[in-house]
C-alpha positions, 0 to 999 in steps of 0.5 A: 500500500502507500500511506505517505509519500514525498513530493520534493520537486518543482513544476519545471522538473515535471514539465521537462519530463511531460511537457505540461501545459498551463501556468507554472505552479510554485510547488513547495517541497513536501516531505510527508504527504498524508491522506486528506491533503492536497497533492500535485497530480498530472492529468490529460486535459485540453490536448495536453498534460496539466498539473492539478492540485487534488485531495488525496483520498478518492470520493466517488461521485455518488458518495453521500459524505466525504469521509469515505475518501480516507478509506480509498487512498489506495485502489488495487490495480487488479480489481479497480476497473470492476469496483463501483468506487473506481471503475468510472475513473478507470475508464475516463479519469486517470492521473499521474501522481509525481513523487520522489519517495514513499514510506512504509512501516515495520514492527509492532504498532507501539514501536513502528519503524518508518522506512523511506523508499526511493529510486536507486538513481534518485529523482522523480517518478510517477504513481499510477492514479485515478481522480474523481469529482464529487459535488457537495450534496444538498443539506450537507454541512462540512467541517474541518478542512472542507468547511469552506465548501458549500452545496454544489461546490466541486471537490476533486480527489485522487487515489494511488493504485497498488500492486503486489510488492517486488522483492525489495518492498516485500521485506516491508509490506506485501503491497506497493504503489504502481510506479509507471515506467516513464514510457508508460506515463502517456499511454496510461493517461490516454486510457490504454490497456496495460499491465500494472505490475511492480517495478523490477527488484533492485531498482529501489533504495530503502532506509530507516528514518526517524519517528517524526514522519509518524505524525502527519502534521510534521512536514520538513526535511527532518522527516527524510533524514536517515537513522544513523550514518549508513542505511540499514537493511530491513529484517525479513519477516518470520 
């Protein structure tokens, strides 16, 4: 699965890879993106590819209230095209979610150890995602981060597709996000059929980070600092 990730890049870096259209955005580095927060996504629009800020946690168009989004931060790539929550978006609302790292945890709940996973060569990569547009129903009074929305307002949300973990990630978790090879990004946005399996093993680097990342409101460079001088190797599950 994918419950936290990092977005430490500029609009220009994404533009150089995907030739974005639209006004450049001033993207602040994100070290601990959490569900319910706004994330940078890329979607096909107006004959090109445009960056859009989208709330993480997909809310189906038919949902009566928005809290379902916290349960739909991930979608299984093997079944998403058949599930009522995702099948419409699978057909016509795909997106890329740029990232440069994601987190996973090991250990017991009271002493969970966070790990940061990045590409071995470093740099930007793209999760396969879906997005949806939800309209605030009549009589719905929202609170918290959505308190400014009124009846009829639109809220755009997204989810990250997952797949079986490769040999690298399986030491931490049995699932991992679908990371698209760069040559698959444009076909994915175009709606093409394609295999969405894991990246080959030995393509990623895993290292332990401190517990600061465990709290979603912590979002600064300390979240990604390795524990100790040398990256440790995860212990194989018993």
